[in-house]
N, C-alpha and C positions, 0 to 999 in steps of 0.2 A: 321113511328118515332116514338122510344116509350117515352112518360109522361116523362116529369120530374119532382120531386115532395121537399115540404121540409118536413122534419119530424121534431119535437117537441116533447123533452121527459125532464122534472126538475130532479133536481135529492138534494138530501141537501148541498151538498158539489162540490166545485172546485173541488176537487180534483177529488170526484169520476165523477163529470161533463166530466173532462179531459182523465177519462179511461175510460167511456161511447167515446167519440169521437175518442178517437187515436183509438182504436177497433177496429169499426167499419170502419174509417177509412184504416186501416192494413189491414185490410180482403178486403176491397175494394167495402163494400155494402156502403161505402158511399163516394163521390168524398171529398169531406172536411165536417169538422162540428166548429161550429160556438160557442164558450161554451160566457153565457150572465151571469152576474150577480155581486151582488146579487140582488133579486127580492123576494116581497114580495108575498106570495100569501095568501089566504085566502079562507074558503073552507069546509062542510060538512065532517067529520071522524068520525065509530063510535059513533054517536047522541050528537055531539058538533059542534062547532067551531070552526078551528080548526085557526092560523094566524102561520105561520115556514117562515125561510130566505133559498130561496133553486135557486137552477144556474139552466140556462136554454144550453138546446143543440140543436141547429139547424143543421139535416141533410142534405145535398143537395144527392140528387139519383132518380129515377130512378122505375119506376111504376113498372119492370118487376121484378125489386130489391127488390118491400116494406116486399114482407112475409120475406127475407130470414135478412132484420132488425128489423124489429120484434121482429122475434122470437130469433135475437141477444140480443135489449132487452131488452124482457121478462126473458132472461138470466141469462141475467148480470146485471140486476137491483134490487136494492136491496127492493121496493115499496113494500110492497102485489100486491096495481092497479096502478102498473107507468102510467103516462101519455103517450101516443104515439098517437097523430093526426098530418095525413099528409094534406095538401093543395097540390093543382095542380100547376103548376105554368102555368099561361095563357102567358105570354110572357116572355122573355130572350134575348140576345144576341146570334144571336148565334155559337159566338164560344165559351163561354162559354160553353153553350150547350152540343156545340161537346164536347167539353171537359168532361164535367159533361161523358156521355155515355160512353168518349172512359176509363173512369178515372172508371167504374163501371163493364164495361164489360171484363177490364183486367183477371177477377179470378177466 
C-alpha cells in the first residue's frame, strides 16, 4: 500500500497559495490542498531575522507522487528557497485514504 503524505509549503499571498493549490490538484499531484492564513513567520534570511505574513498550503498526496509534487512546487514557486516539507500520514480513515490514492493515480 502506498504511504500517504501531507506536504506543506508557504507563500506571501492568498492568491499565490490558491494558484499553487489549484495547479497541484488539477495536475493530480495532490488529491486536495488546503490554504490557511495568514500566519506570521519568523526566520533567518540573508543575515537578518525576518518577520512576514504568509499563507500555508497543505497538500494531500502519496509517497509515490512526492517527487513530482516537489518538482512542481519548486518550478511554480517564486521563493528562492521555498519551504517544502513532507510528513507521513500514520493513520487515517480507510475511505479517505483510498480516495486520496485514486485521485493522485488518475494522472
